[in-house]
KOLGU-4560 file (N, C-alpha, C; in nm, 3 decimals, padded with zeros to 5 digits):
<recs>
<n_xx: -08.893 n_yy: -07.237 n_zz: 17.765 ca_xx: -08.804 ca_yy: -07.236 ca_zz: 17.661 c_xx: -08.684 c_yy: -07.336 c_zz: 17.739 mol: A seq: 1 type: MET>
<n_xx: -08.638 n_yy: -07.409 n_zz: 17.649 ca_xx: -08.519 ca_yy: -07.502 ca_zz: 17.697 c_xx: -08.383 c_yy: -07.443 c_zz: 17.663 mol: A seq: 2 type: THR>
<n_xx: -08.294 n_yy: -07.476 n_zz: 17.756 ca_xx: -08.149 ca_yy: -07.412 ca_zz: 17.723 c_xx: -08.078 c_yy: -07.499 c_zz: 17.629 mol: A seq: 3 type: GLU>
<n_xx: -08.021 n_yy: -07.438 n_zz: 17.535 ca_xx: -07.952 ca_yy: -07.520 ca_zz: 17.443 c_xx: -07.786 c_yy: -07.515 c_zz: 17.466 mol: A seq: 4 type: SER>
<n_xx: -07.728 n_yy: -07.625 n_zz: 17.412 ca_xx: -07.581 ca_yy: -07.632 ca_zz: 17.445 c_xx: -07.496 c_yy: -07.566 c_zz: 17.341 mol: A seq: 5 type: LEU>
<n_xx: -07.582 n_yy: -07.555 n_zz: 17.197 ca_xx: -07.525 ca_yy: -07.485 ca_zz: 17.068 c_xx: -07.595 c_yy: -07.377 c_zz: 17.068 mol: A seq: 6 type: LEU>
<n_xx: -07.522 n_yy: -07.286 n_zz: 16.978 ca_xx: -07.604 ca_yy: -07.160 ca_zz: 16.941 c_xx: -07.546 c_yy: -07.140 c_zz: 16.813 mol: A seq: 7 type: ARG>
<n_xx: -07.628 n_yy: -07.103 n_zz: 16.721 ca_xx: -07.596 ca_yy: -07.051 ca_zz: 16.585 c_xx: -07.564 c_yy: -06.911 c_zz: 16.576 mol: A seq: 8 type: VAL>
<n_xx: -07.444 n_yy: -06.874 n_zz: 16.554 ca_xx: -07.423 ca_yy: -06.725 ca_zz: 16.563 c_xx: -07.459 c_yy: -06.649 c_zz: 16.424 mol: A seq: 9 type: GLU>
<n_xx: -07.456 n_yy: -06.720 n_zz: 16.315 ca_xx: -07.508 ca_yy: -06.649 ca_zz: 16.189 c_xx: -07.566 c_yy: -06.753 c_zz: 16.111 mol: A seq: 10 type: LYS>
<n_xx: -07.686 n_yy: -06.714 n_zz: 16.046 ca_xx: -07.742 ca_yy: -06.786 ca_zz: 15.967 c_xx: -07.856 c_yy: -06.885 c_zz: 16.047 mol: A seq: 11 type: GLY>
<n_xx: -07.882 n_yy: -06.992 n_zz: 15.986 ca_xx: -07.987 ca_yy: -07.092 ca_zz: 16.057 c_xx: -07.938 c_yy: -07.235 c_zz: 16.021 mol: A seq: 12 type: HIS>
<n_xx: -07.924 n_yy: -07.286 n_zz: 16.134 ca_xx: -07.890 ca_yy: -07.442 ca_zz: 16.115 c_xx: -08.028 c_yy: -07.528 c_zz: 16.142 mol: A seq: 13 type: ALA>
<n_xx: -08.059 n_yy: -07.622 n_zz: 16.057 ca_xx: -08.171 ca_yy: -07.708 ca_zz: 16.064 c_xx: -08.143 c_yy: -07.816 c_zz: 16.194 mol: A seq: 14 type: GLU>
<n_xx: -08.230 n_yy: -07.864 n_zz: 16.246 ca_xx: -08.199 ca_yy: -07.960 ca_zz: 16.361 c_xx: -08.133 c_yy: -08.089 c_zz: 16.321 mol: A seq: 15 type: PRO>
<n_xx: -08.132 n_yy: -08.125 n_zz: 16.224 ca_xx: -08.065 ca_yy: -08.250 ca_zz: 16.164 c_xx: -07.906 c_yy: -08.203 c_zz: 16.176 mol: A seq: 16 type: GLU>
<n_xx: -07.877 n_yy: -08.065 n_zz: 16.116 ca_xx: -07.729 ca_yy: -08.017 ca_zz: 16.130 c_xx: -07.698 c_yy: -08.008 c_zz: 16.254 mol: A seq: 17 type: GLU>
<n_xx: -07.756 n_yy: -07.971 n_zz: 16.337 ca_xx: -07.709 ca_yy: -07.955 ca_zz: 16.503 c_xx: -07.698 c_yy: -08.072 c_zz: 16.547 mol: A seq: 18 type: LEU>
<n_xx: -07.775 n_yy: -08.189 n_zz: 16.509 ca_xx: -07.762 ca_yy: -08.319 ca_zz: 16.557 c_xx: -07.627 c_yy: -08.386 c_zz: 16.518 mol: A seq: 19 type: ALA>
<n_xx: -07.598 n_yy: -08.359 n_zz: 16.371 ca_xx: -07.486 ca_yy: -08.403 ca_zz: 16.316 c_xx: -07.353 c_yy: -08.354 c_zz: 16.397 mol: A seq: 20 type: ALA>
<n_xx: -07.344 n_yy: -08.229 n_zz: 16.419 ca_xx: -07.237 ca_yy: -08.149 ca_zz: 16.493 c_xx: -07.217 c_yy: -08.206 c_zz: 16.624 mol: A seq: 21 type: ILE>
<n_xx: -07.328 n_yy: -08.216 n_zz: 16.695 ca_xx: -07.333 ca_yy: -08.260 ca_zz: 16.837 c_xx: -07.271 c_yy: -08.405 c_zz: 16.831 mol: A seq: 22 type: THR>
<n_xx: -07.314 n_yy: -08.488 n_zz: 16.740 ca_xx: -07.258 ca_yy: -08.626 ca_zz: 16.740 c_xx: -07.123 c_yy: -08.607 c_zz: 16.717 mol: A seq: 23 type: ALA>
<n_xx: -07.055 n_yy: -08.526 n_zz: 16.628 ca_xx: -06.926 ca_yy: -08.524 ca_zz: 16.607 c_xx: -06.830 c_yy: -08.482 c_zz: 16.729 mol: A seq: 24 type: ILE>
<n_xx: -06.903 n_yy: -08.375 n_zz: 16.794 ca_xx: -06.832 ca_yy: -08.322 ca_zz: 16.900 c_xx: -06.833 c_yy: -08.432 c_zz: 17.025 mol: A seq: 25 type: LEU>
<n_xx: -06.929 n_yy: -08.493 n_zz: 17.042 ca_xx: -06.960 ca_yy: -08.597 ca_zz: 17.149 c_xx: -06.839 c_yy: -08.707 c_zz: 17.108 mol: A seq: 26 type: MET>
<n_xx: -06.831 n_yy: -08.747 n_zz: 16.988 ca_xx: -06.747 ca_yy: -08.864 ca_zz: 16.951 c_xx: -06.604 c_yy: -08.825 c_zz: 16.991 mol: A seq: 27 type: ALA>
<n_xx: -06.569 n_yy: -08.692 n_zz: 16.938 ca_xx: -06.447 ca_yy: -08.637 ca_zz: 16.976 c_xx: -06.421 c_yy: -08.632 c_zz: 17.125 mol: A seq: 28 type: ARG>
<n_xx: -06.483 n_yy: -08.596 n_zz: 17.195 ca_xx: -06.482 ca_yy: -08.566 ca_zz: 17.330 c_xx: -06.465 c_yy: -08.711 c_zz: 17.422 mol: A seq: 29 type: ALA>
<n_xx: -06.545 n_yy: -08.805 n_zz: 17.351 ca_xx: -06.522 ca_yy: -08.943 ca_zz: 17.429 c_xx: -06.389 c_yy: -09.008 c_zz: 17.377 mol: A seq: 30 type: ALA>
<n_xx: -06.332 n_yy: -08.993 n_zz: 17.249 ca_xx: -06.205 ca_yy: -09.031 ca_zz: 17.226 c_xx: -06.093 c_yy: -08.970 c_zz: 17.284 mol: A seq: 31 type: ASN>
<n_xx: -06.111 n_yy: -08.837 n_zz: 17.321 ca_xx: -05.991 ca_yy: -08.761 ca_zz: 17.388 c_xx: -05.980 c_yy: -08.791 c_zz: 17.517 mol: A seq: 32 type: ARG>
<n_xx: -06.097 n_yy: -08.830 n_zz: 17.595 ca_xx: -06.086 ca_yy: -08.853 ca_zz: 17.742 c_xx: -06.028 c_yy: -08.996 c_zz: 17.768 mol: A seq: 33 type: SER>
<n_xx: -06.043 n_yy: -09.076 n_zz: 17.662 ca_xx: -05.974 ca_yy: -09.223 ca_zz: 17.712 c_xx: -05.827 c_yy: -09.237 c_zz: 17.685 mol: A seq: 34 type: GLY>
<n_xx: -05.773 n_yy: -09.148 n_zz: 17.569 ca_xx: -05.641 ca_yy: -09.145 ca_zz: 17.533 c_xx: -05.556 c_yy: -09.055 c_zz: 17.599 mol: A seq: 35 type: ALA>
<n_xx: -05.465 n_yy: -09.089 n_zz: 17.702 ca_xx: -05.379 ca_yy: -08.991 ca_zz: 17.773 c_xx: -05.240 c_yy: -09.017 c_zz: 17.710 mol: A seq: 36 type: VAL>
<n_xx: -05.180 n_yy: -08.914 n_zz: 17.655 ca_xx: -05.045 ca_yy: -08.929 ca_zz: 17.611 c_xx: -04.962 c_yy: -08.972 c_zz: 17.724 mol: A seq: 37 type: ALA>
<n_xx: -04.865 n_yy: -09.063 n_zz: 17.693 ca_xx: -04.779 ca_yy: -09.109 ca_zz: 17.775 c_xx: -04.673 c_yy: -09.008 c_zz: 17.819 mol: A seq: 38 type: PRO>
<n_xx: -04.612 n_yy: -08.986 n_zz: 17.930 ca_xx: -04.510 ca_yy: -08.877 ca_zz: 17.973 c_xx: -04.373 c_yy: -08.944 c_zz: 17.913 mol: A seq: 39 type: ALA>
<n_xx: -04.308 n_yy: -08.863 n_zz: 17.850 ca_xx: -04.176 ca_yy: -08.896 ca_zz: 17.814 c_xx: -04.064 c_yy: -08.867 c_zz: 17.914 mol: A seq: 40 type: HIS>
<n_xx: -03.958 n_yy: -08.937 n_zz: 17.920 ca_xx: -03.851 ca_yy: -08.905 ca_zz: 18.015 c_xx: -03.791 c_yy: -08.771 c_zz: 18.018 mol: A seq: 41 type: GLY>
<n_xx: -03.786 n_yy: -08.709 n_zz: 17.906 ca_xx: -03.708 ca_yy: -08.577 ca_zz: 17.920 c_xx: -03.828 c_yy: -08.449 c_zz: 17.882 mol: A seq: 42 type: ARG>
<n_xx: -03.803 n_yy: -08.364 n_zz: 17.972 ca_xx: -03.882 ca_yy: -08.245 ca_zz: 17.945 c_xx: -03.822 c_yy: -08.124 c_zz: 17.891 mol: A seq: 43 type: SER>
<n_xx: -03.697 n_yy: -08.128 n_zz: 17.857 ca_xx: -03.648 ca_yy: -08.019 ca_zz: 17.800 c_xx: -03.581 c_yy: -08.067 c_zz: 17.662 mol: A seq: 44 type: THR>
<n_xx: -03.557 n_yy: -07.966 n_zz: 17.571 ca_xx: -03.524 ca_yy: -08.001 ca_zz: 17.431 c_xx: -03.376 c_yy: -08.049 c_zz: 17.442 mol: A seq: 45 type: ALA>
<n_xx: -03.341 n_yy: -08.170 n_zz: 17.344 ca_xx: -03.227 ca_yy: -08.208 ca_zz: 17.358 c_xx: -03.114 c_yy: -08.113 c_zz: 17.256 mol: A seq: 46 type: GLY>
<n_xx: -03.138 n_yy: -07.975 n_zz: 17.211 ca_xx: -03.063 ca_yy: -07.902 ca_zz: 17.153 c_xx: -03.037 c_yy: -07.755 c_zz: 17.229 mol: A seq: 47 type: TRP>
<n_xx: -02.947 n_yy: -07.689 n_zz: 17.218 ca_xx: -02.904 ca_yy: -07.576 ca_zz: 17.292 c_xx: -02.936 c_yy: -07.447 c_zz: 17.185 mol: A seq: 48 type: ARG>
<n_xx: -02.990 n_yy: -07.333 n_zz: 17.240 ca_xx: -03.036 ca_yy: -07.239 ca_zz: 17.183 c_xx: -02.884 c_yy: -07.141 c_zz: 17.168 mol: A seq: 49 type: ARG>
<n_xx: -02.871 n_yy: -07.103 n_zz: 17.023 ca_xx: -02.737 ca_yy: -07.027 ca_zz: 16.998 c_xx: -02.725 c_yy: -06.901 c_zz: 17.098 mol: A seq: 50 type: LEU>
<n_xx: -02.808 n_yy: -06.829 n_zz: 17.118 ca_xx: -02.798 ca_yy: -06.698 ca_zz: 17.188 c_xx: -02.772 c_yy: -06.732 c_zz: 17.343 mol: A seq: 51 type: GLU>
<n_xx: -02.783 n_yy: -06.857 n_zz: 17.387 ca_xx: -02.729 ca_yy: -06.898 ca_zz: 17.528 c_xx: -02.597 c_yy: -06.960 c_zz: 17.517 mol: A seq: 52 type: ARG>
<n_xx: -02.516 n_yy: -06.946 n_zz: 17.405 ca_xx: -02.371 ca_yy: -06.980 ca_zz: 17.414 c_xx: -02.271 c_yy: -06.887 c_zz: 17.446 mol: A seq: 53 type: THR>
<n_xx: -02.182 n_yy: -06.920 n_zz: 17.499 ca_xx: -02.076 ca_yy: -06.804 ca_zz: 17.534 c_xx: -02.032 c_yy: -06.736 c_zz: 17.391 mol: A seq: 54 type: PRO>
<n_xx: -01.994 n_yy: -06.613 n_zz: 17.400 ca_xx: -01.974 ca_yy: -06.541 ca_zz: 17.275 c_xx: -01.830 c_yy: -06.559 c_zz: 17.191 mol: A seq: 55 type: GLY>
<n_xx: -01.743 n_yy: -06.620 n_zz: 17.297 ca_xx: -01.593 ca_yy: -06.656 ca_zz: 17.250 c_xx: -01.556 c_yy: -06.800 c_zz: 17.263 mol: A seq: 56 type: PHE>
<n_xx: -01.520 n_yy: -06.836 n_zz: 17.159 ca_xx: -01.464 ca_yy: -06.978 ca_zz: 17.148 c_xx: -01.327 c_yy: -06.988 c_zz: 17.109 mol: A seq: 57 type: ARG>
<n_xx: -01.258 n_yy: -07.059 n_zz: 17.167 ca_xx: -01.099 ca_yy: -07.060 ca_zz: 17.149 c_xx: -01.067 c_yy: -07.107 c_zz: 17.016 mol: A seq: 58 type: ALA>
<n_xx: -00.963 n_yy: -07.035 n_zz: 16.928 ca_xx: -00.938 ca_yy: -07.082 ca_zz: 16.801 c_xx: -00.906 c_yy: -07.225 c_zz: 16.786 mol: A seq: 59 type: PRO>
<n_xx: -00.848 n_yy: -07.309 n_zz: 16.895 ca_xx: -00.857 ca_yy: -07.438 ca_zz: 16.871 c_xx: -00.956 c_yy: -07.546 c_zz: 16.913 mol: A seq: 60 type: HIS>
<n_xx: -01.099 n_yy: -07.466 n_zz: 16.934 ca_xx: -01.200 ca_yy: -07.533 ca_zz: 16.988 c_xx: -01.265 c_yy: -07.630 c_zz: 16.874 mol: A seq: 61 type: SER>
<n_xx: -01.328 n_yy: -07.726 n_zz: 16.907 ca_xx: -01.378 ca_yy: -07.818 ca_zz: 16.815 c_xx: -01.498 c_yy: -07.773 c_zz: 16.758 mol: A seq: 62 type: TRP>
<n_xx: -01.573 n_yy: -07.667 n_zz: 16.852 ca_xx: -01.708 ca_yy: -07.612 ca_zz: 16.827 c_xx: -01.707 c_yy: -07.534 c_zz: 16.710 mol: A seq: 63 type: GLN>
<n_xx: -01.602 n_yy: -07.492 n_zz: 16.670 ca_xx: -01.576 ca_yy: -07.402 ca_zz: 16.564 c_xx: -01.686 c_yy: -07.335 c_zz: 16.488 mol: A seq: 64 type: GLY>
</recs>
Protein backbone atom coordinates (compact mmCIF):
# COMPACT_ATOMS: atom_id res chain seq x y z
CA MET A 1 0.00 0.00 0.00
CA THR A 2 1.39 3.39 -0.96
CA GLU A 3 1.07 6.41 1.29
CA SER A 4 -1.02 9.22 -0.21
CA LEU A 5 -0.54 12.96 0.23
CA LEU A 6 -4.25 13.62 -0.27
CA ARG A 7 -7.21 12.01 1.40
CA VAL A 8 -10.84 12.22 0.30
CA GLU A 9 -12.98 12.76 3.39
CA LYS A 10 -16.39 12.31 1.78
CA GLY A 11 -17.39 10.88 -1.56
CA HIS A 12 -15.09 9.46 -4.21
CA ALA A 13 -12.51 11.32 -6.30
CA GLU A 14 -11.22 9.94 -9.56
CA PRO A 15 -7.45 9.87 -10.16
CA GLU A 16 -7.82 12.68 -12.72
CA GLU A 17 -9.53 14.90 -10.13
CA LEU A 18 -6.80 14.24 -7.58
CA ALA A 19 -4.16 15.02 -10.20
CA ALA A 20 -5.87 18.31 -11.05
CA ILE A 21 -6.10 19.47 -7.42
CA THR A 22 -2.51 18.40 -6.82
CA ALA A 23 -1.34 20.46 -9.80
CA ILE A 24 -3.23 23.51 -8.53
CA LEU A 25 -1.82 23.18 -5.01
CA MET A 26 1.73 22.67 -6.29
CA ALA A 27 1.46 25.73 -8.57
CA ARG A 28 0.22 27.87 -5.67
CA ALA A 29 2.99 26.61 -3.40
CA ALA A 30 5.63 27.36 -6.04
CA ASN A 31 4.23 30.85 -6.57
CA ARG A 32 4.15 31.62 -2.84
CA SER A 33 7.73 30.57 -2.10
CA GLY A 34 9.23 32.90 -4.72
CA ALA A 35 7.33 36.05 -3.77
CA VAL A 36 8.19 37.44 -0.37
CA ALA A 37 6.33 40.58 0.62
CA PRO A 38 8.69 43.53 1.18
CA ALA A 39 8.80 44.90 4.70
CA HIS A 40 7.37 48.37 5.11
CA GLY A 41 9.04 51.02 7.24
CA ARG A 42 6.23 51.24 9.77
CA SER A 43 5.01 48.38 11.98
CA THR A 44 2.28 50.30 13.82
CA ALA A 45 -0.91 51.90 12.63
CA GLY A 46 -0.89 55.57 11.69
CA TRP A 47 -4.04 56.26 13.68
CA ARG A 48 -4.86 56.21 17.37
CA ARG A 49 -7.54 54.21 19.09
CA LEU A 50 -10.21 56.38 20.70
CA GLU A 51 -10.22 54.38 23.94
CA ARG A 52 -6.57 55.29 24.49
CA THR A 53 -7.10 59.05 24.33
CA PRO A 54 -7.45 60.95 27.60
CA GLY A 55 -11.01 61.48 28.77
CA PHE A 56 -10.76 65.23 29.30
CA ARG A 57 -10.00 67.83 26.65
CA ALA A 58 -9.80 71.51 27.44
CA PRO A 59 -12.65 73.66 26.02
CA HIS A 60 -10.17 75.60 23.89
CA SER A 61 -8.58 72.42 22.47
CA TRP A 62 -8.43 72.06 18.70
CA GLN A 63 -9.10 68.29 19.02
CA GLY A 64 -12.72 69.06 19.95
